[in-house]
C-alpha positions in Angstrom: -33.7 -32.9 -76.0 -33.8 -36.2 -77.9 -36.0 -34.6 -80.5 -33.6 -31.7 -81.0 -30.9 -34.2 -81.8 -33.1 -36.3 -84.1 -31.8 -34.7 -87.3 -28.3 -35.7 -86.4 -29.2 -39.4 -85.8 -30.2 -40.0 -89.5 -26.6 -40.9 -89.9 -24.4 -43.1 -87.7 -22.7 -41.1 -85.0 -19.0 -41.4 -84.5 -17.5 -42.4 -81.1 -16.6 -38.8 -80.2 -20.1 -37.7 -81.2 -21.7 -40.3 -79.1 -19.6 -39.1 -76.1 -20.7 -35.6 -76.7 -24.3 -36.7 -76.9 -24.0 -38.5 -73.6 -22.4 -35.4 -72.1 -25.2 -33.2 -73.3 -27.8 -35.5 -71.8 -25.9 -35.5 -68.5 -25.6 -31.7 -68.5 -29.4 -31.4 -69.2 -30.2 -33.7 -66.3 -27.9 -31.8 -64.0 -29.2 -28.5 -65.2 -32.8 -29.6 -64.4 -31.6 -30.9 -61.0 -30.0 -27.5 -60.2 -33.2 -25.6 -61.3 -35.4 -27.7 -59.0 -33.2 -28.3 -56.0 -31.2 -25.1 -55.8 -33.6 -22.6 -57.3 -37.3 -23.7 -56.8 -37.4 -25.9 -53.7 -35.8 -23.6 -51.1 -38.6 -21.7 -49.2 -36.4 -19.0 -47.8 -33.4 -17.0 -49.1 -30.4 -15.2 -47.6 -27.6 -13.0 -49.0 -24.5 -14.7 -50.2 -21.3 -12.5 -50.2 -18.7 -13.3 -52.8 -15.4 -11.6 -52.1 -12.9 -11.1 -55.0 -10.0 -9.4 -53.3 -7.2 -11.5 -51.8 -4.1 -9.4 -51.4 -2.8 -6.1 -52.8 -4.0 -6.7 -56.4 -5.7 -4.0 -58.4 -9.4 -3.9 -57.4 -12.2 -3.9 -59.8 -14.8 -5.0 -57.3 -14.3 -6.1 -53.7 -17.5 -8.1 -53.2 -20.8 -8.9 -54.6 -23.9 -9.8 -52.5 -26.3 -12.2 -54.2 -29.7 -13.4 -53.0 -29.3 -17.1 -52.6 -32.6 -18.2 -54.1 -32.7 -15.8 -57.0 -29.0 -16.3 -57.7 -29.4 -20.1 -57.7 -32.4 -19.8 -60.0 -30.7 -17.4 -62.5 -27.5 -19.5 -62.7 -29.5 -22.7 -63.2 -31.4 -21.1 -66.1 -28.0 -20.0 -67.6 -26.8 -23.6 -67.2 -29.9 -24.9 -69.1 -29.3 -22.2 -71.8 -25.8 -23.6 -72.1 -27.2 -27.0 -72.6 -29.4 -25.7 -75.4 -26.4 -24.0 -77.0 -24.5 -27.3 -76.8 -27.4 -29.1 -78.6 -27.4 -26.5 -81.4 -23.6 -26.8 -81.7 -23.9 -30.6 -81.7 -26.5 -30.5 -84.6 -24.1 -28.3 -86.6 -21.3 -30.8 -85.8 -19.3 -28.2 -83.9 -17.3 -28.5 -80.7 -19.3 -28.0 -77.5 -16.3 -26.9 -75.3 -17.5 -23.3 -74.8 -21.0 -24.5 -73.9 -19.7 -27.1 -71.6 -17.5 -24.6 -69.8 -20.4 -22.1 -69.5 -22.6 -24.9 -68.1 -19.9 -26.0 -65.5 -19.4 -22.4 -64.3 -23.1 -21.7 -64.1 -23.9 -25.0 -62.3 -21.1 -24.3 -59.8 -22.4 -20.8 -59.1 -26.0 -22.1 -58.7 -24.7 -24.7 -56.2 -22.7 -22.1 -54.3 -25.7 -19.7 -54.0 -27.7 -22.5 -52.5 -25.1 -24.1 -50.3 -23.6 -20.8 -48.9 -26.9 -19.0 -48.2 -26.2 -16.4 -45.5 -22.4 -17.1 -45.7 -19.2 -15.4 -46.9 -17.4 -17.0 -49.9 -13.8 -15.8 -50.5 -14.0 -16.5 -54.2 -10.4 -15.6 -55.2 -9.1 -17.5 -52.2 -11.2 -20.5 -53.2 -9.6 -20.6 -56.6 -6.1 -20.0 -55.1 -6.6 -22.9 -52.7 -7.8 -25.1 -55.5 -4.5 -24.4 -57.5 -2.5 -25.0 -54.3 -4.1 -28.4 -53.7 -3.7 -29.3 -57.4 0.1 -28.8 -57.5 1.1 -32.4 -56.4 -1.7 -33.8 -58.5 -0.4 -32.1 -61.6 3.2 -33.2 -61.0 1.9 -36.7 -60.4 -0.2 -36.6 -63.6 2.7 -35.3 -65.6 4.8 -38.3 -64.3 2.0 -40.6 -65.5 1.9 -38.9 -68.9 5.7 -39.4 -69.3 5.8 -43.1 -68.4 2.5 -44.3 -69.8 2.9 -42.5 -73.1 6.0 -44.7 -73.6 4.1 -47.8 -72.5 4.9 -48.3 -68.8 2.1 -48.1 -66.2 3.2 -46.0 -63.3 1.2 -47.1 -60.3 4.2 -46.1 -58.1 3.5 -42.3 -58.4 2.3 -42.4 -54.8 5.6 -43.8 -53.7 7.6 -41.3 -55.8 5.7 -38.4 -54.3 6.2 -39.7 -50.8 10.0 -40.3 -51.4 10.3 -36.8 -52.7 8.5 -35.4 -49.8 10.6 -37.3 -47.3 14.0 -36.6 -48.8 13.3 -32.9 -49.5 12.2 -32.4 -45.9 15.1 -34.2 -44.4 17.8 -32.6 -46.5 16.4 -29.2 -46.1 16.4 -29.7 -42.3 19.9 -31.1 -42.1 21.4 -28.4 -44.3 19.0 -25.6 -43.3 18.7 -24.9 -47.0 15.4 -25.4 -48.7 17.0 -25.2 -52.2 19.1 -28.2 -51.3 16.0 -30.1 -50.3 14.3 -29.1 -53.5 17.2 -30.3 -55.6 17.4 -33.7 -54.0 13.6 -34.4 -54.3 13.8 -35.4 -58.1 16.6 -37.8 -57.3 14.5 -39.5 -54.6 11.5 -39.9 -57.0 13.9 -41.1 -59.8 15.3 -43.8 -57.4 11.9 -45.3 -56.9 11.3 -45.0 -60.7 14.6 -46.8 -61.3 13.3 -49.8 -59.4 10.1 -49.7 -61.5 12.0 -49.5 -64.7 14.5 -52.3 -63.9 11.9 -54.8 -62.8 9.1 -53.8 -65.3 11.2 -53.2 -68.4 14.2 -55.5 -68.0 12.6 -58.4 -66.2 9.0 -58.0 -67.4 7.4 -58.0 -64.0 3.6 -57.2 -63.9 3.7 -53.4 -63.8 0.5 -52.9 -61.8 1.6 -55.3 -59.0 5.1 -53.9 -59.0 3.7 -50.4 -58.6 1.7 -51.3 -55.6 4.7 -53.1 -54.1 6.9 -50.1 -54.5 4.2 -47.9 -52.9 4.1 -50.2 -49.9 7.9 -50.3 -49.7 8.1 -46.5 -49.6 5.3 -46.1 -47.1 6.9 -48.6 -44.8 10.4 -47.2 -45.1 9.4 -43.6 -44.6 7.1 -44.5 -41.8 9.9 -46.4 -40.0 12.4 -43.6 -40.4 9.8 -41.0 -39.4 9.3 -42.9 -36.1 13.0 -43.6 -35.4 14.6 -40.3 -36.6 12.1 -37.5 -37.4 10.0 -37.7 -34.3 12.8 -38.0 -31.7 15.0 -35.4 -33.5 12.4 -33.1 -34.8 14.5 -29.9 -34.7 17.4 -31.5 -36.6 15.8 -33.9 -39.0 12.3 -32.4 -39.7 12.2 -28.6 -39.6 12.9 -27.6 -43.2 10.3 -24.8 -43.4 8.5 -23.6 -46.5 9.3 -21.4 -49.5 7.8 -17.9 -49.3 5.5 -16.7 -52.1 7.2 -14.8 -54.9 5.1 -12.1 -56.5 5.7 -11.5 -60.2 5.7 -7.7 -60.8 2.6 -6.4 -62.6 1.2 -9.9 -63.3 0.5 -10.4 -59.5 -1.6 -7.1 -59.6 -4.1 -8.4 -62.2 -7.6 -8.6 -60.5 -8.7 -12.1 -59.4 -6.2 -14.2 -61.5 -3.1 -12.3 -60.3 -3.0 -13.6 -56.7 -4.0 -17.0 -57.9 -1.3 -17.7 -60.5 1.4 -15.1 -60.0 1.8 -14.9 -56.2 3.1 -18.4 -55.6 6.2 -20.2 -54.3 9.0 -21.5 -56.5 7.6 -25.0 -56.7 4.3 -23.8 -58.3 6.3 -21.9 -60.9 8.4 -25.0 -61.6 5.1 -26.8 -62.1 4.0 -24.2 -64.8 7.4 -24.8 -66.5 7.1 -28.6 -66.3 3.6 -28.7 -67.9 4.6 -26.4 -70.8 7.8 -28.2 -71.4 6.2 -31.7 -71.3 3.3 -30.6 -73.6 5.6 -29.0 -76.2 8.2 -31.8 -76.1 5.6 -34.5 -76.4 3.9 -33.1 -79.5 6.6 -30.9 -81.1 9.9 -32.8 -80.7 11.6 -35.9 -82.1 11.7 -37.2 -78.5 8.0 -36.8 -78.2 7.4 -38.6 -81.5 9.5 -41.5 -80.4 7.8 -41.6 -77.0 4.4 -41.8 -78.6 5.6 -44.4 -81.1 7.0 -46.8 -78.5 3.8 -46.4 -76.4 1.5 -47.2 -79.4 3.5 -49.5 -81.8 6.8 -50.6 -80.2 7.5 -53.2 -82.9 7.1 -50.6 -85.7 9.2 -48.2 -83.7 12.0 -50.7 -83.4 11.8 -51.4 -87.1 12.9 -47.8 -87.9 15.8 -48.0 -85.5 14.3 -46.8 -82.2 15.5 -48.5 -79.0 12.2 -49.1 -77.4 13.3 -50.1 -73.9 15.9 -47.4 -73.8 13.3 -44.8 -74.5 11.0 -46.4 -71.9 13.7 -46.6 -69.2 14.7 -43.0 -69.7 11.1 -41.7 -69.6 10.3 -43.6 -66.4 13.3 -42.1 -64.7 12.2 -38.6 -65.9 8.7 -39.3 -64.7 10.0 -40.3 -61.3 12.0 -37.1 -61.1 8.9 -35.0 -61.9 6.9 -36.9 -59.3 9.7 -36.4 -56.7 9.6 -32.7 -57.4 5.8 -32.8 -56.7 6.5 -34.6 -53.4 8.7 -31.7 -52.3 5.6 -29.5 -52.5 4.2 -31.3 -49.5 7.1 -30.5 -47.2 8.7 -27.3 -48.7 5.7 -25.8 -50.3 2.8 -26.5 -47.9 3.6 -27.9 -44.5 7.3 -27.3 -43.7 7.9 -30.7 -42.3 7.4 -34.4 -43.1 4.6 -36.5 -41.6 3.8 -40.1 -42.0 1.9 -41.0 -45.2 1.4 -37.3 -45.8 0.7 -37.8 -49.6 -2.6 -39.4 -48.5 -3.3 -41.2 -51.8 -2.6 -38.1 -54.0 -0.7 -40.4 -56.4 -3.7 -42.4 -57.1 -5.9 -39.3 -57.6 -3.1 -38.1 -60.0 -3.6 -41.4 -62.0 -7.3 -40.6 -62.1 -6.6 -37.2 -63.4 -4.4 -38.8 -66.1 -7.2 -41.0 -67.2 -9.7 -38.2 -67.0 -7.4 -36.1 -69.1 -7.0 -38.9 -71.7 -3.3 -39.2 -71.3 -2.8 -35.6 -72.5 -0.7 -33.1 -70.4 -3.2 -30.3 -70.7 -6.2 -32.6 -70.2 -4.5 -34.1 -67.1 -3.9 -30.5 -65.7 -7.5 -29.6 -66.2 -8.6 -32.8 -64.4 -6.2 -32.2 -61.6 -7.6 -28.7 -61.1 -11.1 -30.1 -60.9 -10.0 -32.5 -58.2 -8.2 -29.8 -56.4 -11.2 -27.5 -56.6 -13.5 -30.2 -55.3 -11.1 -30.9 -52.4 -10.8 -27.2 -51.5 -14.6 -26.6 -51.9 -15.5 -29.3 -49.5 -13.1 -27.9 -46.9 -14.5 -24.4 -47.3 -18.1 -25.4 -47.2 -17.6 -27.7 -44.2 -16.0 -24.8 -42.3 -18.7 -22.3 -43.2 -21.6 -24.7 -42.7 -23.9 -26.0 -45.4 -27.2 -27.9 -45.8 -25.0 -30.8 -47.0 -23.8 -33.3 -44.3 -20.1 -33.0 -43.7 -19.6 -36.7 -44.6 -20.9 -36.0 -48.1 -18.6 -33.0 -48.4 -15.6 -35.1 -47.5 -16.6 -37.6 -50.1 -16.6 -35.0 -52.9 -13.0 -35.3 -54.2 -13.2 -39.1 -54.1 -16.6 -39.1 -55.9 -14.9 -37.0 -58.6 -12.2 -39.6 -58.8 -14.6 -42.5 -59.1 -16.4 -40.6 -61.9 -13.1 -40.2 -63.7 -12.0 -43.8 -63.6 -15.5 -45.3 -64.2 -15.7 -44.1 -67.8 -18.4 -41.6 -67.1 -16.5 -39.1 -69.3 -16.7 -41.5 -72.2 -14.6 -44.3 -73.3 -11.0 -43.5 -72.9 -8.2 -45.4 -74.6 -4.7 -45.8 -73.1 -1.7 -46.0 -75.3 -2.0 -49.4 -77.1 1.2 -50.8 -75.6 0.7 -49.4 -72.1 1.6 -52.0 -69.6 3.0 -54.5 -72.1 6.7 -55.4 -71.5 8.7 -55.4 -74.7 11.7 -57.5 -75.8 14.0 -57.0 -78.7 12.8 -58.4 -82.0 9.2 -57.9 -81.2 6.8 -59.6 -78.8 6.4 -59.3 -75.0 7.9 -61.0 -72.0 
């Protein structure tokens, strides 16, 4: 592989090219690993059944039965061919996104053939569950994009999610109206974000420390109220219920992807809208240009008449509202009631998705989906039984998180002014 790249190395490689090279070497190593461990080493084989029908969608094929050993071998070879394609594209100075995607899909299928030998895999259900688990991560990552693109580190996403989950569940229970609970969730998240904005922007408190303090505050407060109100008065204070799925006509009938994307509850559809709106606004609007300006060069932004701290304050509040809406998913979208610390660190994984996605809305969404898929996959394989110890399967989502924040994906650069408090006239607190 090094020899194949040698013609490219006669010139100095740029930073993106060096990252692509490291990625190709990593893919090659993983491809060889899959070929040996999944395809060649197993002495026996068993059929693996992949099911592709989840509900009442149009059916192209209900299921496919694949021999575990031969399937793992074939997909490992395809993964290695994808590595070869990426090398050729690299030599021609082209993007390797297609090759990387092909490699990822092939490696995953090789792993599934090996791990689920003799088992039944509901493939469409696996992908639907991955999206389901990714929803709060995506909301949290979008909150991170909004605040950190304007220069404020938002470690308090965990607290904003938890506040949204608590208030949405309580209000929905008291009013017996889930819409009311959903409407109040953004205000709960924005209230925590307001504390972050006041102390971080106005008084220049260390944003990382402040974020952790706010998380502890929300965890303690919701835990206390849960013990004193929600447990003793469960039927009155903690029985909000969940939104029913809404099928979008025709789109929900599309094989495989229809049940995954177009047979979801209202909070998931709001997540679609939030991602599109934030992406378009960030890169196609005057507000987005100003947001990126105050996050990169606040002094220059102020010199052309932009109120840096006003933009930051407003964006942090919007970010908190988005995170609060994601918190409502825990109670009104998934469980139907609030439980103590039910966000379970999802805010921090959302931050990892933000870093993994390089502070880009679409990149953060892709990373959140990867984390959600890893989480759902470990649950499925633990239930079905695999050659992998359950402890390792439980570690999978967190290993993905560690990989994201460790710089494995290449050097990532946050907005230049991220985490630096700004005062009028230039300089920092």
